[in-house]
C-alpha positions as CSV (number, residue, x, y, z in Angstrom):
1,X,5.4,9.0,-2.8
2,X,8.4,7.2,-1.0
3,X,8.5,8.2,3.0
4,X,11.8,10.0,3.6
5,X,12.6,11.9,7.2
6,X,15.1,13.9,8.3
7,X,17.0,14.5,11.9
8,X,19.2,17.9,11.4
9,X,20.4,18.6,14.7
10,X,22.7,21.5,15.3
11,X,26.1,20.0,17.1
12,X,26.4,23.1,19.3
13,X,25.6,20.7,22.7
14,X,24.4,17.6,23.8
15,X,21.4,15.8,22.3
16,X,18.3,16.9,24.8
17,X,15.4,15.8,25.6
18,X,13.2,17.9,22.7
19,X,15.8,17.0,20.0
20,X,15.3,13.2,20.9
21,X,11.5,13.1,20.6
22,X,11.8,14.8,17.3
23,X,14.6,12.3,16.1
24,X,11.8,9.2,17.4
25,X,8.8,10.7,15.6
26,X,10.9,11.2,12.6
27,X,12.4,7.5,13.4
28,X,8.8,6.0,13.8
29,X,7.0,7.7,10.7
30,X,9.7,6.8,8.3
31,X,9.6,2.6,9.5
32,X,6.2,2.6,10.1
33,X,5.5,3.6,6.0
34,X,8.9,1.4,5.0
35,X,10.5,4.7,4.4
36,X,14.4,6.0,5.4
37,X,15.6,8.0,7.8
38,X,18.2,10.3,7.3
39,X,20.7,12.2,9.9
40,X,22.0,15.2,9.0
41,X,24.4,17.8,10.9
42,X,23.8,20.9,10.5
43,X,27.4,22.3,11.4
44,X,27.5,25.4,9.3
45,X,27.8,27.6,12.7
46,X,31.7,26.8,13.0
47,X,31.5,28.9,16.3
48,X,29.4,26.6,18.4
49,X,29.9,23.5,16.6
50,X,32.3,21.1,17.9
51,X,33.2,17.6,18.0
52,X,32.3,16.7,21.0
53,X,29.1,17.8,20.4
54,X,28.7,16.1,17.0
55,X,30.0,12.9,19.5
56,X,27.3,13.7,21.7
57,X,24.8,13.5,19.2
58,X,25.7,10.2,17.6
59,X,25.9,8.3,21.0
60,X,22.8,9.7,22.1
61,X,21.3,8.3,18.5
62,X,22.8,4.9,19.4
63,X,22.1,4.5,23.0
64,X,18.6,5.1,22.0
65,X,18.6,2.5,19.2
66,X,17.6,5.1,16.4
67,X,19.2,4.0,13.5
68,X,19.2,5.8,10.6
69,X,19.1,4.6,7.4
70,X,21.4,7.1,5.8
71,X,24.0,9.8,6.8
72,X,25.0,11.6,9.0
73,X,25.8,14.1,6.4
74,X,27.3,17.5,7.3
75,X,26.6,20.6,6.0
76,X,30.1,21.9,6.0
77,X,31.0,19.3,3.5
78,X,28.6,20.3,1.1
79,X,29.4,24.3,0.9
80,X,30.4,23.7,-2.9
81,X,26.6,22.3,-4.0
82,X,25.4,25.6,-1.5
83,X,27.1,27.9,-4.0
84,X,25.9,26.6,-7.0
85,X,22.2,27.0,-5.9
86,X,23.0,30.4,-5.1
87,X,24.3,30.9,-8.3
88,X,21.1,29.2,-10.1
89,X,19.4,32.0,-7.9
90,X,21.3,34.8,-9.0
91,X,21.0,33.9,-12.8
92,X,17.0,33.3,-12.0
93,X,16.5,36.8,-10.5
94,X,15.6,35.3,-7.6
95,X,18.3,36.4,-5.9
96,X,20.9,39.3,-5.8
97,X,23.5,41.2,-4.0
98,X,23.2,43.6,-1.3
99,X,26.1,46.0,-0.4
100,X,24.7,47.5,2.3
101,X,26.7,48.2,5.8
102,X,25.9,47.2,9.1
103,X,25.4,50.6,9.7
104,X,22.9,51.3,7.0
105,X,21.4,48.2,8.6
106,X,20.8,49.5,12.0
107,X,19.6,53.3,10.6
108,X,16.9,50.9,8.7
109,X,15.4,48.9,11.7
110,X,15.5,52.3,13.5
111,X,13.2,54.0,10.9
112,X,10.9,51.1,10.9
113,X,10.6,51.0,14.6
114,X,10.2,55.1,14.7
115,X,7.4,54.8,12.2
116,X,6.0,51.6,14.2
117,X,6.8,48.9,11.9
118,X,8.3,45.9,12.1
119,X,12.4,46.3,12.1
120,X,13.6,44.4,8.7
121,X,15.8,45.0,5.5
122,X,13.4,47.6,3.3
123,X,15.0,45.8,-0.3
124,X,17.3,48.8,-1.2
125,X,19.4,46.9,-3.6
126,X,16.5,44.5,-4.5
127,X,16.2,46.3,-8.2
128,X,18.8,48.9,-8.1
129,X,21.1,49.0,-11.1
130,X,23.5,51.5,-10.2
131,X,27.1,50.6,-9.5
132,X,27.7,49.2,-6.4
133,X,30.5,50.8,-3.8
134,X,34.0,49.9,-4.0
135,X,35.5,47.4,-1.9
136,X,32.2,46.3,-0.5
137,X,32.1,42.3,-0.7
138,X,28.1,41.9,-0.7
139,X,25.9,39.3,0.6
140,X,23.4,37.4,-1.4
141,X,19.9,38.0,-0.7
142,X,16.8,36.0,-1.6
143,X,13.9,38.1,-3.8
144,X,10.8,37.0,-1.7
145,X,7.7,37.6,-3.6
146,X,5.9,40.9,-2.6
147,X,2.1,39.7,-2.7
148,X,-0.2,36.7,-2.3
149,X,0.6,34.3,0.8
150,X,2.5,31.2,2.3
151,X,0.1,28.2,2.9
152,X,2.0,25.7,5.0
153,X,-0.5,22.7,5.1
154,X,1.1,21.3,8.3
155,X,0.0,18.1,9.2
156,X,0.3,18.9,13.6
157,X,-1.4,22.1,13.4
158,X,-3.5,22.8,10.2
159,X,-3.0,25.3,7.3
160,X,-1.1,28.3,8.5
161,X,-1.2,31.5,6.5
162,X,1.6,34.0,6.3
163,X,1.4,37.1,4.0
164,X,4.6,37.7,1.9
165,X,4.3,41.2,2.9
166,X,5.4,39.7,6.1
167,X,8.8,38.4,5.1
168,X,11.8,40.6,3.6
169,X,14.7,39.7,1.4
170,X,16.7,36.8,3.7
171,X,20.4,36.8,3.5
172,X,21.1,33.4,1.9
173,X,24.7,33.6,1.4
174,X,27.5,35.6,3.9
175,X,29.6,38.3,2.5
176,X,32.5,35.4,3.5
177,X,30.8,33.4,0.9
178,X,28.8,30.5,3.5
179,X,25.9,29.9,3.4
180,X,22.7,30.7,5.8
181,X,20.5,28.3,7.6
182,X,17.4,28.6,5.5
183,X,19.7,28.4,2.3
184,X,21.3,25.2,3.6
185,X,18.3,23.8,4.7
186,X,16.4,23.8,1.5
187,X,19.1,22.7,-0.3
188,X,19.5,19.5,1.2
189,X,15.6,18.9,1.7
190,X,15.4,19.5,-1.4
191,X,18.5,16.8,-2.8
192,X,18.0,14.4,-0.4
193,X,14.3,14.2,-1.3
194,X,12.5,14.7,2.3
195,X,9.2,13.8,1.9
196,X,8.3,14.8,5.6
197,X,10.0,17.3,7.7
198,X,9.1,16.8,10.8
199,X,10.7,19.4,13.6
200,X,9.7,21.3,16.6
201,X,7.3,24.2,16.2
202,X,10.3,26.9,17.1
203,X,10.9,26.4,13.3
204,X,7.3,27.5,12.2
205,X,8.7,31.0,11.1
206,X,11.3,29.4,8.7
207,X,9.1,27.5,6.9
208,X,7.2,30.2,4.9
209,X,10.8,31.7,4.0
210,X,11.8,27.9,3.3
211,X,8.8,27.4,1.1
212,X,9.7,30.2,-0.8
213,X,12.9,29.6,-1.8
214,X,11.7,25.7,-3.0
215,X,8.9,27.1,-5.4
216,X,11.9,29.5,-6.7
217,X,14.2,26.2,-7.3
218,X,11.1,24.5,-8.8
219,X,11.5,21.7,-5.9
220,X,8.1,19.7,-4.8
221,X,7.4,20.9,-1.3
222,X,7.9,18.5,1.6
223,X,5.0,17.5,3.9
224,X,5.7,19.8,7.3
225,X,4.7,19.0,10.3
226,X,5.7,21.1,13.6
227,X,5.8,19.8,16.9
228,X,4.7,21.0,20.3
229,X,6.7,22.1,22.3
230,X,8.0,19.8,25.8
231,X,7.1,22.0,28.4
232,X,8.5,22.2,32.3
233,X,6.3,21.7,35.2
234,X,5.6,25.6,35.2
235,X,4.1,25.5,31.6
236,X,7.2,27.3,29.9
237,X,9.4,25.9,27.6
238,X,11.5,22.9,28.9
239,X,15.2,24.5,29.5
240,X,18.5,23.6,31.4
241,X,16.6,25.6,34.7
242,X,14.0,22.4,34.6
243,X,17.1,20.1,34.9
244,X,16.9,19.8,31.3
245,X,20.1,17.1,30.7
246,X,21.7,15.1,27.7
247,X,20.2,12.0,26.7
248,X,23.1,10.3,27.6
249,X,22.7,11.9,31.7
250,X,19.5,9.8,31.5
251,X,21.9,6.7,30.6
252,X,24.1,7.5,33.4
253,X,21.4,8.2,35.8
254,X,20.7,4.6,35.1
255,X,17.2,4.9,33.1
256,X,16.8,1.9,30.0
257,X,16.6,3.4,26.9
258,X,13.7,1.5,25.8
259,X,11.8,3.5,29.2
260,X,13.2,6.7,27.8
261,X,11.4,5.9,24.2
262,X,8.6,5.1,25.8
263,X,8.0,8.3,27.9
264,X,8.6,10.4,25.0
265,X,6.6,9.5,22.6
266,X,3.9,10.2,25.1
267,X,4.9,13.7,25.1
268,X,2.5,14.9,22.3
269,X,1.2,11.9,21.0
270,X,-1.5,9.3,22.4
271,X,-3.3,6.5,21.0
272,X,-6.4,6.3,23.0
273,X,-5.7,5.8,26.7
274,X,-2.6,3.5,26.2
275,X,0.5,4.6,28.6
276,X,3.0,1.6,28.0
277,X,4.5,0.7,24.2
278,X,7.0,-1.5,23.0
279,X,9.2,-0.3,19.9
280,X,6.8,-2.6,17.6
281,X,3.5,-1.1,19.0
282,X,4.7,2.3,18.5
283,X,5.7,1.9,15.0
284,X,3.1,0.1,14.0
285,X,0.5,3.3,15.8
286,X,2.3,6.5,15.5
287,X,0.4,8.9,13.4
288,X,0.9,12.5,13.0
289,X,-2.6,13.1,13.1
290,X,-2.6,11.7,16.6
291,X,-0.1,14.3,17.9
292,X,-1.4,17.0,19.8
293,X,-1.3,21.0,19.0
294,X,-0.7,22.1,22.5
295,X,2.9,21.7,24.7
296,X,3.2,18.6,26.6
297,X,5.0,19.0,30.2
298,X,7.8,16.9,31.0
299,X,7.5,15.1,34.6
300,X,10.1,13.0,36.5
301,X,7.7,10.8,38.3
302,X,5.9,9.7,35.5
303,X,9.3,8.9,33.8
304,X,10.1,6.9,36.9
305,X,7.0,4.8,37.1
306,X,7.7,4.2,33.2
307,X,11.4,3.2,34.5
308,X,10.0,1.1,37.0
309,X,7.9,-0.9,34.6
310,X,10.4,-1.5,32.4
311,X,12.7,-2.7,35.2
312,X,9.9,-5.3,36.0
313,X,9.1,-6.6,33.0
314,X,12.8,-7.1,31.2
315,X,13.8,-10.5,31.5
316,X,16.4,-11.6,33.7
317,X,19.1,-12.2,31.6
318,X,18.5,-8.7,29.7
319,X,18.5,-7.0,33.1
320,X,21.4,-8.1,34.5
321,X,23.9,-7.5,31.3
322,X,21.9,-3.8,31.8
323,X,22.5,-4.1,35.9
324,X,26.1,-5.0,36.0
325,X,28.0,-1.9,34.6
326,X,25.9,0.2,37.4
327,X,26.9,-2.4,39.9
328,X,30.5,-2.2,38.6
329,X,31.0,1.3,39.4
330,X,29.8,1.1,43.0
331,X,33.3,-0.9,43.4
332,X,31.5,-4.1,43.8
333,X,32.6,-7.3,42.5
334,X,30.0,-9.0,41.3
335,X,32.1,-12.7,40.8
336,X,32.5,-12.1,44.9
337,X,28.7,-12.9,45.3
338,X,25.3,-14.6,43.8
339,X,24.0,-14.6,40.3
340,X,23.9,-11.0,39.6
341,X,20.7,-12.1,37.9
342,X,19.2,-13.5,40.7
343,X,19.9,-10.4,43.0
344,X,18.6,-8.0,39.7
345,X,15.4,-10.1,39.4
346,X,15.2,-9.5,43.4
347,X,15.4,-6.0,43.6
348,X,13.1,-4.9,40.7
349,X,10.1,-4.8,42.7
350,X,11.5,-2.0,44.4
351,X,13.7,-0.1,42.0
352,X,12.8,2.9,39.5
353,X,16.0,2.9,37.9
354,X,19.4,0.9,37.5
355,X,21.4,3.0,39.5
356,X,19.1,2.7,42.6
357,X,19.2,-1.0,42.1
358,X,23.0,-1.2,41.7
359,X,22.8,1.0,44.9
360,X,20.7,-1.4,46.4
361,X,22.6,-4.7,45.3
362,X,26.1,-3.9,46.9
363,X,25.3,-5.8,50.4
364,X,24.4,-8.8,48.2
365,X,28.5,-9.0,47.7
366,X,29.8,-7.1,50.8
367,X,29.2,-6.7,54.3
368,X,28.1,-2.8,54.9
369,X,31.1,-0.8,56.4
370,X,28.5,1.3,58.1
371,X,25.0,1.4,59.5
372,X,22.4,3.4,58.4
373,X,22.7,6.0,62.3
374,X,19.1,6.9,63.2
375,X,18.4,2.9,62.8
376,X,21.4,1.7,64.6
377,X,20.5,4.0,67.7
378,X,17.1,2.6,68.0
379,X,17.5,-1.1,66.6
380,X,21.6,-1.7,68.1
381,X,21.0,-1.8,71.9
382,X,22.5,-4.1,74.9
383,X,19.1,-6.1,74.6
384,X,19.3,-6.4,71.1
385,X,22.4,-8.9,71.5
386,X,20.5,-11.9,73.0
387,X,18.1,-11.8,69.9
388,X,21.1,-11.6,66.9
389,X,22.8,-14.3,69.2
390,X,19.3,-16.6,68.8
391,X,18.9,-16.1,65.3
392,X,22.6,-16.4,64.7
393,X,22.7,-20.3,66.3
394,X,19.3,-21.1,64.4
395,X,20.7,-20.4,61.5
396,X,24.1,-21.6,61.8
397,X,22.2,-25.0,63.2
398,X,20.6,-24.7,59.4
399,X,21.4,-28.2,57.4
400,X,19.5,-26.2,54.4
401,X,20.3,-22.8,53.2
402,X,17.1,-21.5,51.2
403,X,14.4,-19.3,51.6
404,X,11.8,-21.7,53.0
405,X,14.6,-23.1,55.8
406,X,15.3,-19.6,56.7
407,X,12.1,-18.4,57.3
408,X,10.9,-21.3,59.6
409,X,14.2,-20.4,61.4
410,X,13.3,-16.9,62.0
411,X,9.7,-18.0,62.9
412,X,10.9,-20.6,65.2
413,X,13.4,-17.7,67.3
414,X,10.4,-15.5,67.5
415,X,8.2,-18.4,69.3
416,X,11.2,-19.3,71.6
417,X,11.8,-15.8,72.4
418,X,8.0,-14.9,72.9
419,X,8.6,-11.5,71.0
420,X,7.2,-9.4,68.1
421,X,8.5,-10.0,64.5
422,X,9.6,-6.6,64.6
423,X,12.4,-7.2,67.8
424,X,13.9,-9.9,65.0
425,X,13.3,-8.6,61.7
426,X,14.6,-4.9,62.3
427,X,17.8,-5.0,63.6
428,X,18.5,-8.4,61.6
429,X,17.9,-6.4,58.4
430,X,20.2,-3.8,59.7
431,X,22.7,-6.2,60.4
432,X,22.4,-7.8,57.0
433,X,21.9,-4.7,54.9
434,X,23.3,-1.6,56.7
435,X,19.7,0.1,55.9
436,X,16.5,-0.3,56.8
437,X,14.9,-1.4,53.5
438,X,15.7,-4.8,51.0
439,X,13.6,-7.1,49.6
440,X,12.0,-10.0,52.1
441,X,14.7,-11.5,54.1
442,X,14.7,-14.8,53.8
443,X,15.1,-14.4,50.0
444,X,17.4,-11.6,50.8
445,X,19.5,-14.0,53.7
446,X,19.2,-16.9,51.0
447,X,21.2,-14.9,48.2
448,X,24.1,-13.6,50.2
449,X,24.0,-16.8,51.6
450,X,25.2,-18.7,54.9
451,X,28.8,-17.6,56.3
452,X,28.5,-13.9,55.1
453,X,25.7,-14.0,57.2
454,X,26.6,-15.1,60.1
455,X,30.1,-13.0,59.9
456,X,27.4,-9.9,59.9
457,X,25.3,-11.2,62.7
458,X,28.4,-11.6,64.9
459,X,29.2,-7.9,64.2
460,X,26.5,-6.5,64.7
461,X,26.4,-8.3,68.2
462,X,29.6,-7.1,68.8
463,X,28.2,-3.2,68.1
464,X,25.1,-4.1,70.4
465,X,27.1,-5.5,73.4
466,X,29.3,-2.0,73.2
467,X,25.9,-0.1,73.1
468,X,26.0,2.7,75.4
469,X,23.3,1.8,78.5
470,X,19.7,3.5,77.5
């Protein structure tokens, strides 16, 4: 059997984390088996579907690098095909017209609830032969089997058995001639020769209905695999209240797509104790057998850990290219300072995201416009001025401006002034960066450049000399 998977989002919002994981699992399974990965946009909900949401899905897929082999297909462009299938089901006796009004349906449900039964359609028009009421546009309902069981051979959850007595005759076409979700999905999966339906387990309840329709059409059943939910830290399904956001928000927040994919693949799937995977490893190792049956908790700290690993191991040139737009967005001119690759290489150990790295990179290109208030009060005192004067003179006398020479000058200054290293290092770091954290000062100063360093020290001396007496 040729493997064909599909990712079929509804364009009623952004591409969220759960959808991205589903797309990834579909992609990996298809790639591992040398099959095709199809993108289908299920846009039949015209009231909620928007072009902006469609674009958000396409942008998210592109950013993640989940290239599809076919599509995107749009359900709104296939209405003629759906109507053709409905006509086929009507002709074969697997569907029928229902003329019940909204009031009649409400009454059925109320009666069922009164009798402590599941609220549902009671099949009133299923076998009627009398004339329908005049002026009523009917819906079309699928004639669900009345006995037997539907067995879902789920590749993740195992066999799921649902009695047909639990299912009513669902509407497959509305009175205005538009098809419903369970009909369109079945027709698309059949026409697109989908071999494996990999999707969230919120669709489990739809699956027995879809299987019955497929069997009525004489179609071959795909393999179903329902993925466990992604949970928030409170154990409830991940949602906006947990801070769940668009996939593209992770791009804005400075995560690399490879890092996000690596994190997502571990949400519900594992391979021994391995945590970090290249895309090639994901593709070769992924299997539905290893997908967990229970939900997985989305842990932002773990995502940051994975992100930091990728920042530490991305080749310098690639890291610089990824970092540049974030640095430019802070208003920094990367042409007005050291090579961005050298800056990125120096900052990678301390950064969890590209946004963090970009914020830290700013002082390599421009002098601080202000100093950390708490640190300034502590470090920039009148007594600090001579220390900064001494290091400034030592730096000015250097004929070679490199990390080794800079460190030697700092060591010699500390010795001459007979002070602890902190008495020099802390105010110097504040003078150069405006804050209290940076990579090693010798390498930082070497990259910023001699003239810029001397100017910043001079500015800090002025602040110290004008500081109020303790």
